[in-house]
N, C-alpha and C positions, 0 to 999 in steps of 0.2 A: 838275609841268609848266607852263611858262609859255606861255599861248596867244598865237600872233602878232598884232600890233597892225594889220598891214595884209595886204592881198591878196597883194602882193609877197613879204612875210615869209613868210606861209604857203606859198606856192609853193616858196619858195628852200628853207625847211625840209623840205618834203616831197619836193623833188628831192635834197637832201642826204642824206637817209635813205633815199632810194630807195623812197619809198612814194607817189609821184604816181599811179602806176596802180591802187594798192589803194584810194586816195582816189576816183578815177573809179568804180571797181567799187562802193564803198560808196554814193556819191551815187546812180549807177544802181539799185542794189537799193532804197533807200530810196523813190526816185521811183516805181518800180514797186508797190512795196507801197501806196503812196498812190494807185495807178491814175492817174498823171499821165504823159503820153505823152512822156517825154523820156529819151534815151538816148545817152549821150555813148561816142564811140570811145575805147578807152585810150589813143590817142595823140593826142587832141585838145590843142590849143596851149592854155596857161593864158588867154591873151586871149580866144580863142573861149570856153573854158570860162566866164569872167567876163561875157562879152557875152550867151551865150545863156541862162545862169542868169537874170541880170539880167532880161532880156525875159520869160523865162517867170514868173518871180515877179511882174513888173509885170501881166502879163495876167491871171494867177490872182487877184491882188489886184482888178483891174477887173472881171474877168468871171466868176468861178468862186471867190467868196470862201469857201465851205464847203470846198472842195477845198484851198484855200491853208491854211486852219486845220487840216485833217486832216494836211497835210503836215507842218506845223509840230509837231503832236503826234506824228506817227511817226518825225520826225528828233530829237525831244525837244529843241527850241529852247527854252531857258530863258523862260517866261513873262515874267519880271521884265525881261529884256533886250529883249524885244518891247515891252512897255510903257513902257519908258525912250525908246523911239525917238519923234522928232516925225512925226506923221502928217499934217501940213499938206501937204507936197509928195510925192504917191505915187511919182514918179520916184526922189527920194531913199530915201525909204522903203524901196521895192524893191531898191535898190542897198544900204542897211544890212542888211536882212534876208537878202539874198543872202549877204552875208559872215558874218553870223551863222550862216547854215545850212553854209557852208563849214567855219567854225570849229567847230561840233558834229560834223560829220562827220570832220573831221581829228583831233579828240578820240578818236572811236571807232576810227579806224585806228590812232592812236598808241599808244593803251592796249593794243589787241589786238596789236600788234608787239611792245610792250614785255614784256608780261606772257603771252605764250603761246609 
């Protein structure tokens, strides 16, 4: 499996394989497990998904860092990938972390679809 390099690539692939709604369900499931109040409607536009997820991650980093770390653990975002990011600009950091979250959630959905 080749992971998408950009948000648009990820969404394009999810739509092509008809897995976009399953991606949203997986995101909602993991955020619920982390006790973070974020619930996307299955028909959410990709642009809204990106914006809301980015805003949520930014807020978690700024105000609820422990919950942010717990979310990364529950989603199973690779620690190595997080440590490789530049933490100087929190806005940029939260955008990059949002994409890492989406990529990891996409992996889960893709593997479940392929091997079930």
